[in-house]
C-alpha positions in Angstrom: -57.7 6.6 72.4 -59.7 6.6 69.1 -60.3 2.8 69.3 -61.9 3.3 72.7 -64.2 6.0 71.4 -65.2 3.8 68.4 -65.8 0.8 70.7 -67.9 2.7 73.2 -69.9 4.4 70.5 -70.6 1.0 69.0 -71.7 -0.3 72.4 -74.0 2.6 73.0 -75.6 2.2 69.6 -75.9 -1.6 70.0 -77.5 -1.2 73.4 -80.0 1.3 72.0 -80.8 -0.9 69.0 -81.1 -4.0 71.1 -83.4 -2.4 73.6 -85.5 -0.8 70.9 -85.9 -4.2 69.2 -87.0 -5.9 72.4 -89.6 -3.1 73.0 -90.7 -3.4 69.4 -91.4 -7.2 69.7 -93.5 -6.8 72.8 -95.0 -3.3 72.5 -95.6 -3.0 68.8 -95.9 -6.5 67.4 -97.6 -7.8 70.6 -95.5 -10.9 71.1 -95.5 -12.4 74.5 -92.3 -12.0 76.6 -91.5 -15.7 76.1 -92.0 -15.6 72.3 -89.9 -12.4 72.1 -87.1 -14.2 74.0 -87.4 -17.1 71.6 -87.3 -14.9 68.5 -84.1 -13.2 69.7 -82.6 -16.5 70.9 -83.3 -17.9 67.4 -81.4 -15.0 65.8 -78.5 -15.6 68.2 -78.6 -19.3 67.3 -78.6 -18.4 63.6 -75.5 -16.2 64.2 -73.8 -19.2 65.9 -74.6 -21.4 62.9 -73.3 -18.8 60.5 -70.1 -18.6 62.6 -69.4 -22.3 62.4 -70.7 -23.2 58.9 -70.0 -20.1 56.7 -67.4 -17.6 55.9 -69.5 -14.6 57.0 -67.3 -11.9 58.5 -66.7 -12.8 62.2 -66.7 -9.1 63.3 -70.1 -8.6 61.7 -71.4 -11.8 63.4 -70.0 -10.7 66.8 -71.9 -7.4 66.6 -75.1 -9.0 65.5 -74.9 -11.4 68.4 -73.9 -8.5 70.7 -76.9 -6.4 69.7 -79.4 -9.3 70.1 -78.3 -10.3 73.5 -79.9 -7.1 74.8 -83.5 -7.8 73.6 -83.1 -11.4 74.6 -82.1 -10.5 78.2 -84.9 -7.9 78.4 -87.6 -10.1 77.1 -86.5 -13.2 79.0 -86.1 -11.1 82.2 -89.6 -9.7 81.7 -90.9 -13.2 81.1 -89.5 -14.3 84.5 -90.6 -11.2 86.5 -93.8 -9.7 85.0 -97.2 -10.7 86.5 -99.0 -13.7 85.2 -101.8 -11.6 83.7 -99.2 -9.8 81.6 -97.6 -13.0 80.3 -94.8 -13.4 82.8 -94.1 -15.9 85.5 -94.2 -13.4 88.4 -91.1 -14.8 90.0 -89.8 -11.5 91.4 -86.3 -10.2 90.9 -84.4 -12.5 93.3 -85.8 -15.8 92.0 -85.4 -14.5 88.4 -81.8 -13.6 89.2 -81.2 -17.1 90.6 -82.7 -18.7 87.5 -80.4 -16.6 85.3 -77.3 -17.4 87.4 -78.1 -21.1 87.3 -78.6 -21.0 83.5 -75.3 -19.1 83.1 -73.6 -21.7 85.3 -74.9 -24.5 83.3 -73.7 -23.0 80.0 -70.3 -22.3 81.6 -70.1 -25.9 82.8 -71.0 -27.3 79.3 -68.4 -25.0 77.7 -65.8 -26.3 80.2 -66.7 -29.9 79.4 -66.4 -29.2 75.7 -63.0 -27.6 76.2 -61.8 -30.5 78.3 -62.9 -33.0 75.7 -61.1 -31.0 73.0 -57.9 -31.0 75.0 -58.2 -34.8 75.6 -58.7 -35.4 71.9 -55.6 -33.3 71.1 -53.6 -35.3 73.7 -52.8 -32.3 75.9 
């Protein structure tokens, strides 16, 4: 029971931190939605590099990536849905959702291909 409480407390805090950071990028610093998404995506990319090329604690890296997926999703979603005069593409929610699903499907397919190639190299 205690592990569940710790986990959900961490999730609540990370969601709050992630949302606050996304708002900070666009509302306080004045970055466009696209630039805000690129900043947070860059942080996630850095975490991926740290995962593969350093000995930084994997749990710490997980939580950093977990926190930064929130502002990335928010700023990228705003970029897709907000009006043109506010820096968005004005796609609306359904087309923006379709774009997101297609991107997720592409990443899943790429991951699947990488896994298949790894299995082939190992002779399985």
